[in-house]
C-alpha positions in Angstrom: -23.9 137.7 32.7 -22.8 135.3 35.4 -23.8 131.6 35.0 -26.3 130.1 37.5 -24.3 126.8 37.5 -22.6 126.0 40.9 -18.9 126.4 40.9 -16.6 123.4 41.5 -14.6 123.7 44.7 -11.1 124.9 44.1 -8.6 122.0 44.1 -6.1 121.9 46.9 -2.5 122.6 45.9 0.2 120.1 46.6 1.4 120.5 50.1 -1.7 122.3 51.4 -2.9 119.2 53.2 -6.3 118.0 54.4 -8.2 116.2 57.1 -11.1 113.8 56.8 -12.9 111.1 58.7 -12.8 107.4 57.9 -14.9 105.2 60.1 -14.2 106.2 63.7 -10.8 107.7 62.9 -9.6 111.0 61.5 -6.9 111.3 58.9 -4.4 114.1 58.3 -3.0 113.9 54.8 -0.4 115.8 52.8 0.3 115.3 49.1 3.6 116.6 47.6 5.9 116.1 44.7 9.1 114.1 45.6 12.5 115.0 44.2 12.2 112.2 41.7 9.0 113.8 40.3 6.6 111.2 41.7 3.5 112.3 43.7 3.7 111.1 47.4 0.9 110.9 49.9 1.7 110.9 53.6 -1.1 110.2 56.2 -1.3 110.2 59.9 -4.2 108.8 62.0 -5.9 110.5 64.9 -8.8 109.7 67.2 -10.4 113.2 67.0 -10.8 116.0 64.5 -8.7 118.2 66.7 -6.0 115.6 66.9 -6.0 115.3 63.1 -5.6 119.1 62.7 -2.6 119.0 65.1 -1.0 116.1 63.0 -1.6 118.1 59.8 0.2 121.1 61.3 3.1 118.8 62.2 3.2 117.2 58.7 3.3 120.6 57.0 6.0 121.8 59.4 8.1 118.7 58.6 7.5 119.2 54.9 8.6 122.8 55.1 11.8 121.7 56.9 12.3 118.9 54.4 11.9 116.3 57.2 8.7 114.7 56.0 8.9 111.0 56.6 7.8 109.1 53.4 8.3 105.5 54.7 4.7 104.6 54.1 4.0 100.9 54.6 7.6 99.8 54.0 8.7 97.1 56.4 12.1 96.8 58.1 13.0 94.0 55.7 12.0 96.2 52.7 14.4 98.9 53.9 17.3 96.6 54.9 17.1 94.9 51.4 17.4 98.3 49.8 20.2 99.4 52.1 22.3 96.3 51.6 21.8 96.3 47.8 22.3 100.0 47.1 24.5 101.3 49.9 26.6 98.4 51.2 27.3 95.9 48.4 28.6 98.4 45.8 30.9 100.2 48.2 32.2 97.5 50.6 34.4 94.5 50.2 32.4 91.3 49.2 33.2 89.7 52.5 32.1 92.7 54.5 28.8 92.8 52.5 28.3 89.1 53.3 29.0 89.7 57.0 26.4 92.5 57.1 23.9 90.3 55.3 24.5 87.2 57.5 24.4 89.0 60.8 21.0 90.7 59.9 19.6 87.5 58.3 20.5 85.2 61.2 19.8 87.4 64.2 16.9 89.7 63.3 13.6 87.9 64.1 10.8 87.7 61.5 8.4 89.7 63.6 10.9 92.6 63.5 11.4 92.2 59.7 7.6 92.4 59.1 7.2 95.6 61.2 6.6 98.9 59.5 9.9 100.8 59.4 8.3 103.7 61.3 7.0 101.6 64.1 10.2 100.2 65.6 10.5 101.0 69.4 13.8 101.4 71.2 12.7 99.2 74.1 11.9 96.3 71.7 15.3 96.6 70.1 17.0 96.8 73.5 15.3 93.6 74.6 16.5 91.9 71.4 20.1 93.1 71.9 20.1 92.0 75.6 18.8 88.6 74.7 21.5 87.9 72.1 24.2 89.4 74.3 23.5 86.8 77.0 25.2 84.2 74.8 27.0 86.2 72.1 27.9 89.8 73.1 30.0 90.2 69.9 27.0 89.3 67.7 24.7 91.6 69.6 27.2 94.4 69.2 27.5 93.9 65.5 23.7 93.7 65.0 23.3 96.9 66.9 26.0 98.6 64.9 24.6 97.5 61.5 21.0 98.5 62.4 22.3 101.9 63.7 24.1 102.5 60.4 21.1 101.4 58.3 18.5 103.5 60.2 20.8 106.5 60.1 20.6 106.3 56.4 16.9 105.9 56.5 16.6 109.1 58.6 18.7 111.0 56.2 16.4 109.9 53.3 13.3 110.7 55.3 12.2 107.1 55.6 12.2 107.4 59.4 11.8 110.4 61.7 14.3 109.2 64.3 16.7 106.3 64.6 15.4 104.0 67.4 18.8 102.4 67.9 20.3 105.6 69.1 18.0 105.4 72.2 19.3 102.0 73.1 22.3 101.3 75.4 25.6 100.0 73.9 26.3 96.3 74.5 28.6 95.7 77.4 31.4 93.5 76.0 34.7 92.6 77.7 37.5 92.5 75.1 39.5 89.4 75.5 43.3 89.8 75.5 44.8 88.1 72.5 47.3 85.3 73.2 50.8 85.8 71.8 54.0 83.8 71.5 56.8 84.6 73.8 60.1 85.0 72.0 61.2 81.6 73.2 58.0 80.0 71.9 58.4 81.9 68.6 61.9 80.5 68.2 60.8 76.9 68.8 58.0 77.4 66.3 60.1 79.0 63.6 62.8 76.3 63.9 60.1 73.6 63.3 58.6 75.6 60.4 61.8 75.1 58.4 60.8 71.5 57.6 57.1 72.3 56.9 55.8 72.7 53.4 54.1 76.0 54.5 57.0 76.9 56.8 57.8 80.0 54.7 54.2 81.2 55.0 54.3 80.9 58.8 57.7 82.6 59.0 56.6 85.5 56.8 53.3 85.9 58.8 55.0 85.8 62.2 58.1 87.8 61.3 56.4 90.6 59.3 53.0 90.7 60.9 51.0 90.0 57.7 47.2 89.3 57.7 46.2 85.9 56.6 44.7 87.2 53.3 47.8 89.2 52.7 50.2 86.3 53.1 48.1 83.9 51.0 47.6 86.6 48.4 51.3 87.1 47.8 52.6 86.4 44.3 56.1 85.6 43.1 56.4 89.1 41.6 55.8 90.6 45.1 59.1 89.0 46.3 62.3 91.0 45.5 65.1 88.7 46.7 67.8 91.0 45.3 66.5 94.0 47.2 65.2 91.8 50.0 61.8 93.4 50.0 58.3 92.0 50.3 55.6 94.1 48.5 52.1 94.0 50.1 49.7 94.8 47.3 46.5 92.6 47.7 44.5 90.3 49.9 43.2 86.9 48.9 39.6 86.1 49.9 37.2 83.2 49.4 33.7 84.7 49.1 30.3 83.1 48.8 27.7 85.7 48.2 24.1 85.4 49.6 22.0 83.1 47.4 25.0 82.1 45.3 25.4 78.3 44.7 29.2 78.4 44.9 31.9 80.6 46.2 34.8 82.1 44.3 38.3 83.5 44.9 39.0 87.2 44.6 42.2 89.2 44.9 41.3 92.5 46.5 43.7 95.4 46.4 45.1 96.2 49.9 42.9 98.6 51.8 43.9 102.1 52.9 47.1 102.1 54.9 47.9 98.4 54.1 49.7 99.0 50.8 53.3 98.8 51.9 56.9 97.5 51.3 58.6 95.5 54.1 62.3 94.6 54.3 63.0 90.9 54.7 64.7 89.8 57.9 67.5 87.2 57.4 65.1 84.4 58.6 62.4 85.5 56.1 65.0 85.7 53.3 66.3 82.2 53.8 62.8 80.7 54.2 61.6 82.3 51.0 64.6 81.2 48.9 64.0 77.6 50.1 60.3 77.9 49.4 60.6 79.3 45.9 63.0 76.5 44.9 60.6 73.9 46.3 57.6 75.5 44.6 59.4 75.4 41.2 60.2 71.8 41.7 56.6 70.9 42.6 55.3 72.8 39.5 57.6 70.8 37.3 57.0 67.4 38.8 53.5 67.2 40.2 50.9 65.8 37.8 47.8 67.9 37.4 49.5 71.0 38.7 47.2 74.0 38.1 49.1 77.1 39.1 46.9 79.9 40.5 49.8 82.3 40.3 50.1 82.8 44.1 53.4 82.3 46.0 51.8 79.9 48.6 49.5 77.3 47.1 48.1 73.9 47.8 49.7 70.6 46.7 48.1 71.0 43.3 48.8 74.7 42.8 45.4 76.0 43.9 45.0 79.0 46.2 45.2 78.2 49.9 41.9 78.3 51.8 42.2 80.1 55.1 40.7 77.2 57.1 43.4 74.9 55.7 46.1 77.4 56.6 44.8 77.5 60.2 44.6 73.7 60.5 48.2 73.3 59.4 49.3 76.1 61.7 47.5 74.5 64.7 49.0 71.1 63.9 52.5 72.5 63.9 51.9 74.3 67.2 50.8 71.0 68.7 53.7 69.0 67.3 56.3 71.3 69.0 54.2 71.9 72.1 53.8 75.7 71.9 50.4 77.3 72.7 47.8 77.0 70.0 47.2 80.7 69.4 45.0 81.9 66.5 46.8 82.4 63.2 45.9 86.1 63.4 47.7 86.2 66.7 51.0 85.8 64.9 50.3 89.4 63.9 49.7 90.4 67.5 52.9 88.6 68.4 54.9 90.5 65.8 53.5 93.8 67.1 54.4 92.9 70.7 58.0 91.9 69.7 58.4 95.2 67.9 57.1 97.1 71.0 59.4 95.1 73.3 62.4 96.1 71.1 61.6 99.8 71.5 60.0 100.4 68.1 57.9 103.6 68.0 54.1 103.3 67.7 54.3 105.0 64.3 56.8 102.4 63.1 54.7 99.5 64.3 51.6 101.1 62.6 53.4 101.3 59.3 54.8 97.7 59.5 51.4 96.2 60.4 49.6 98.4 57.9 47.1 100.0 60.2 45.2 103.1 59.1 44.7 104.3 62.7 47.2 104.3 65.6 44.4 103.3 68.0 44.3 99.9 66.2 48.0 99.5 66.6 47.7 99.9 70.4 45.6 96.8 70.5 48.4 94.8 68.8 51.2 95.7 71.2 50.9 93.4 74.1 53.7 93.7 76.7 55.4 90.4 77.6 55.6 89.5 81.3 59.4 89.7 81.2 59.3 93.2 79.9 56.7 94.2 82.5 58.8 92.7 85.3 61.9 94.5 84.1 60.0 97.8 84.0 58.5 97.3 87.5 61.9 96.2 88.9 63.2 99.5 87.6 60.5 101.3 89.6 61.4 99.3 92.7 65.1 100.2 92.2 64.3 103.8 91.8 62.3 103.9 95.0 64.9 102.0 97.0 67.6 104.4 95.8 65.9 107.2 97.6 65.8 105.4 100.9 68.3 106.7 103.4 70.0 104.5 106.0 68.5 104.9 109.5 71.8 106.3 110.9 71.9 108.9 108.2 68.3 110.1 108.7 67.6 112.4 111.6 64.5 111.8 113.6 62.0 114.4 112.5 60.1 114.3 115.7 61.5 116.1 118.9 62.0 113.5 121.6 60.8 115.8 124.5 58.8 119.0 125.0 62.0 120.8 125.9 63.6 119.8 122.6 60.6 121.0 120.7 60.7 124.4 122.5 64.4 124.7 121.6 63.6 124.1 117.9 60.9 126.8 118.0 63.3 129.3 119.4 
């Protein structure tokens, strides 16, 4: 016999969805089980019941296609904190992580940080990028690149439906040509470097095209004087992580394409022999010497900070009246000298330790003297085809009668 008690309404299954009114708004809602086993609720607001039904259909379609956005009330800052901590810091060099963190921290306004992740509008981001680019195009370009990467990950994890940065225009930035030494200036500089305490460091950097971290990261065991080879194995970096009270030194293994062995030029060999002898003398005579184990060190044996290296480099440039190029432009200078001597792009790539040939192309600046010689060659080629006036017949008939004769 059937019971007279009213039956309870059948509970909705996960993913079935529902709509209901709350105040003057209608809400479309879907509940589902996330991959981690937790129960997730996704809601969308609408002004009418019909609008809520439409949003419910969209939610269920996104769920079936595994595109359901589960960002909830997470703000931009919430997501960026997760992205930096879980996807950048464990996989990138400490300095790279610090660069990401600092660019975002210093250039993303608080009102953007407090926005719900799903509410960012491309036009607001474009306005921000344009404003920063008026003074610092490079910074605006980096901010756009970092946000693009971060939001791409958010889209893949269904925290956002689309990436708003992809709808913004790239930052227009004019790349400045790097300054380089001419061969004459390099000769003056290297001659002066022979008497400088860090002269061997400057000679190695300019002659072999090493990065600053690579040359300061060299250790005595990386120098094979018998075989006349310099082994590039690591890069020295001073890193101060966000929220850390103090920085610290790290020796990072060379990145992909930068692990290489370079033959010593005669100038590099002589400078290293002299430097190693001087270093041994300093270690034996200087009180309080605390050897870090690096080839190039401070006056007390500590690692060389990159700012101190640059300051010493600039001072030497000024003392011999050669242009004060950036220390990194020694690397550009080396690439340009190799190019001027006819070295192939592949050879230059391997010497400089680039992973991509496109990067090498930015390091091979053509000196004016080489450009002039090449253009003079064009001029010579053109002039060689010129015939003397007396040897060149007039192509135009002088009279109508002559023209008729030619036609016949």
